[in-house]
C-alpha positions as CSV (number, residue, x, y, z in Angstrom):
1,M,-61.9,102.2,71.4
2,A,-64.9,100.6,73.1
3,F,-67.4,98.4,71.4
4,A,-71.1,98.2,72.2
5,S,-71.5,94.5,72.1
6,E,-73.8,92.9,74.7
7,P,-72.6,90.4,77.4
8,G,-72.4,86.9,76.0
9,L,-71.3,83.4,76.8
10,W,-67.8,84.3,78.0
11,D,-69.0,87.2,80.1
12,F,-71.5,84.8,81.7
13,K,-68.7,82.2,82.4
14,L,-66.5,84.9,83.9
15,F,-69.0,86.7,86.1
16,R,-72.2,84.6,86.6
17,Q,-71.5,80.9,86.0
18,I,-70.9,80.0,89.6
19,V,-73.2,81.1,92.4
20,V,-73.4,80.5,96.1
21,C,-76.6,79.1,97.5
22,P,-78.1,81.6,100.1
23,G,-79.3,78.7,102.2
24,C,-76.4,76.3,102.5
25,E,-73.6,78.3,101.0
26,T,-72.9,75.5,98.4
27,K,-71.4,76.7,95.1
28,N,-73.5,75.8,92.1
29,R,-72.5,76.0,88.4
30,L,-75.2,77.5,86.1
31,A,-75.8,76.8,82.5
32,Y,-75.8,79.5,79.9
33,N,-79.2,80.7,78.7
34,R,-81.0,78.2,80.9
35,P,-83.2,78.8,84.0
36,R,-81.5,78.6,87.3
37,P,-82.0,75.1,88.9
38,A,-82.4,74.3,92.5
39,C,-79.3,74.0,94.7
40,G,-77.6,70.7,94.1
41,K,-77.3,70.1,97.9
42,C,-80.2,71.6,99.7
43,K,-82.6,71.9,96.7
44,G,-83.3,75.6,97.7
45,S,-83.9,78.3,95.2
46,L,-80.9,80.0,93.5
47,E,-82.8,83.0,92.3
48,E,-81.2,85.2,94.9
49,A,-77.8,83.4,94.9
50,R,-74.8,85.7,94.7
51,P,-72.2,85.1,92.0
52,V,-68.6,84.1,92.8
53,P,-66.3,86.8,91.4
54,P,-63.2,85.9,89.4
55,K,-60.2,85.0,91.5
56,A,-57.5,87.6,92.1
57,Y,-54.0,86.8,91.0
58,Q,-50.7,87.9,92.6
59,A,-47.2,87.0,91.4
60,S,-44.5,85.8,93.7
61,R,-42.6,88.5,95.6
62,F,-40.2,90.6,93.6
63,Q,-37.1,92.0,95.4
64,P,-35.5,94.7,93.3
65,S,-31.7,95.3,93.5
66,T,-31.5,98.4,91.3
67,P,-33.2,101.9,91.3
68,D,-35.0,100.9,88.1
69,G,-36.4,97.8,89.8
70,E,-37.6,99.9,92.8
71,R,-39.3,102.4,90.4
72,F,-40.9,99.5,88.6
73,L,-42.2,98.0,91.9
74,R,-43.5,101.4,93.0
75,A,-45.4,101.9,89.8
76,V,-47.0,98.4,90.1
77,R,-48.1,99.1,93.7
78,E,-49.5,102.4,92.6
79,G,-51.4,100.6,89.9
80,H,-52.8,98.1,92.4
81,Q,-53.9,100.8,94.8
82,C,-55.8,102.6,92.0
83,F,-57.3,99.3,90.8
84,S,-58.5,98.5,94.4
85,S,-60.0,102.0,94.5
86,R,-61.7,101.4,91.1
87,I,-59.8,104.3,89.6
88,Y,-59.1,102.3,86.4
89,E,-57.7,105.1,84.2
90,E,-55.1,105.9,86.8
91,A,-54.4,102.2,87.3
92,I,-53.8,101.8,83.5
93,N,-51.4,104.7,83.5
94,S,-49.4,103.3,86.4
95,Y,-49.3,99.8,84.9
96,Q,-48.2,101.3,81.6
97,G,-45.4,103.2,83.4
98,A,-44.3,100.0,85.1
99,L,-44.1,98.2,81.7
100,Q,-42.1,101.0,80.2
101,I,-39.6,100.9,83.1
102,A,-39.4,97.1,82.8
103,F,-38.4,97.2,79.2
104,E,-36.2,100.2,79.3
105,G,-34.6,100.0,82.7
106,Q,-31.8,98.0,84.3
107,I,-33.5,95.2,86.2
108,P,-31.3,92.0,86.4
109,E,-33.9,89.8,88.1
110,R,-35.5,88.8,84.8
111,A,-37.2,85.5,85.9
112,E,-39.0,87.2,88.8
113,L,-39.7,90.2,86.7
114,D,-41.5,88.2,84.0
115,A,-43.9,86.8,86.6
116,V,-44.8,90.3,87.8
117,L,-45.1,91.5,84.2
118,G,-47.8,88.9,83.7
119,E,-49.6,90.2,86.8
120,V,-49.3,93.8,85.5
121,Q,-50.7,92.9,82.1
122,Y,-53.5,90.9,83.8
123,Y,-54.7,93.8,85.9
124,K,-54.1,96.3,83.1
125,G,-56.4,94.1,81.0
126,I,-59.1,94.0,83.7
127,S,-58.9,97.8,84.0
128,H,-59.4,98.2,80.3
129,Y,-62.3,95.7,80.4
130,L,-64.0,97.4,83.2
131,S,-63.5,100.7,81.4
132,A,-65.2,99.2,78.3
133,D,-62.0,99.5,76.3
134,Y,-62.2,95.9,75.1
135,L,-59.7,95.9,72.3
136,E,-56.9,97.2,74.7
137,A,-58.1,94.5,77.1
138,V,-57.5,91.9,74.5
139,R,-54.0,93.1,73.9
140,A,-53.2,93.1,77.6
141,F,-54.6,89.6,78.2
142,K,-52.7,88.2,75.2
143,A,-49.5,89.5,76.7
144,A,-50.4,88.0,80.0
145,L,-51.4,84.6,78.8
146,T,-47.9,83.1,78.4
147,P,-46.6,84.0,81.9
148,L,-50.0,83.2,83.3
149,R,-50.6,80.0,81.3
150,F,-51.5,78.1,84.6
151,V,-54.2,80.7,85.6
152,P,-57.6,79.7,84.1
153,E,-59.0,83.2,84.8
154,A,-56.5,84.7,82.3
155,Y,-58.1,82.6,79.5
156,Q,-61.6,83.6,80.6
157,W,-60.8,87.3,80.7
158,L,-59.2,87.0,77.3
159,M,-62.3,85.3,75.8
160,A,-64.7,87.7,77.4
161,S,-62.7,90.6,76.0
162,L,-62.6,89.1,72.5
163,E,-66.4,88.5,72.7
164,R,-67.2,92.1,73.8
165,A,-64.8,93.5,71.2
166,G,-66.5,91.4,68.5
167,R,-63.2,89.7,67.7
168,L,-63.9,86.0,68.4
169,Q,-64.3,84.8,64.8
170,A,-61.4,86.9,63.6
171,E,-59.1,85.5,66.3
172,I,-59.8,81.8,65.6
173,P,-56.2,81.1,64.4
174,Y,-54.9,82.6,67.6
175,L,-57.4,80.7,69.7
176,K,-56.3,77.4,68.3
177,T,-52.8,78.2,69.6
178,A,-54.0,79.7,72.9
179,F,-56.2,76.6,73.7
180,G,-53.8,74.2,72.0
181,P,-52.0,71.0,73.0
182,E,-49.7,72.8,75.4
183,T,-52.6,74.2,77.5
184,P,-51.9,72.7,81.0
185,P,-54.3,69.9,82.0
186,S,-55.1,71.7,85.2
187,V,-56.3,74.7,83.2
188,R,-58.3,72.5,80.9
189,K,-60.1,70.9,83.9
190,A,-60.8,74.4,85.4
191,L,-62.2,75.7,82.1
192,A,-64.1,72.5,81.3
193,P,-65.0,70.8,84.6
194,R,-66.2,67.6,82.8
195,Y,-63.0,67.3,80.8
196,Q,-61.2,63.9,81.2
197,Y,-58.3,62.6,79.2
198,E,-56.4,59.3,78.8
199,G,-52.8,58.9,77.9
200,D,-50.9,61.9,76.6
201,P,-52.8,65.2,77.4
202,M,-51.3,66.7,74.2
203,A,-52.7,64.1,72.0
204,E,-55.1,65.4,69.3
205,N,-58.1,63.5,70.6
206,N,-57.6,64.9,74.1
207,V,-57.3,68.5,72.8
208,R,-60.4,68.0,70.6
209,A,-62.4,66.7,73.6
210,F,-61.4,69.8,75.5
211,H,-62.4,72.1,72.7
212,E,-65.7,70.4,72.4
213,L,-66.5,71.0,76.1
214,V,-65.1,74.6,76.2
215,F,-66.8,75.8,73.0
216,R,-69.9,73.6,72.9
217,E,-72.3,76.4,73.9
218,D,-71.2,78.5,70.9
219,A,-72.0,76.4,67.9
220,E,-70.4,78.7,65.3
221,L,-67.2,79.0,67.3
222,Q,-67.1,75.3,68.0
223,K,-67.4,74.5,64.3
224,A,-64.6,76.9,63.4
225,I,-62.2,75.9,66.2
226,L,-62.6,72.2,65.3
227,S,-62.3,72.5,61.6
């Protein structure tokens, strides 16, 4: 089921926060709901600056040794082909088929498989998001978050999906875990560029500082996440 919510803070962070100056090609970070400033390097206008799209993600190579593994890999490749062609419904069907094979088939390469499963859920989630099926996108990105815990874009897609589905407030208990002490410092820095920590990155004060930076533009969510 799709929801009719308007793009918000997390959609902005995902799709429009970083733009490339048309004059000097420097990347500039924009602030939500504020006028575009001049380029930080050449001081030129950013009105026509193009956004930087979210990064693609690809798991390490998976070499199947069984017929089920080959079927799984074939379904994943079919999903990626449909995704690249923007045929999102077919991509979702192929990714779902790959997931079914992974859980029901005989595939002994479990460590390599888990990484690819994260990739499958990630692109399945994007396909749902771009099809305006935000609740299914949330489910897919939740499934992808553990194997892709070092991929900042996975967190951003999850938050944008929750926002568009109208589920941010309802998911606060989950978000406290998803953005909790075990969030890798590299991911924290990517999500909140001004984030700095001293000592143990899992310490309460460091996690709190991260939350304040990540959620500062959403006062209601910030208050709830820090309570």
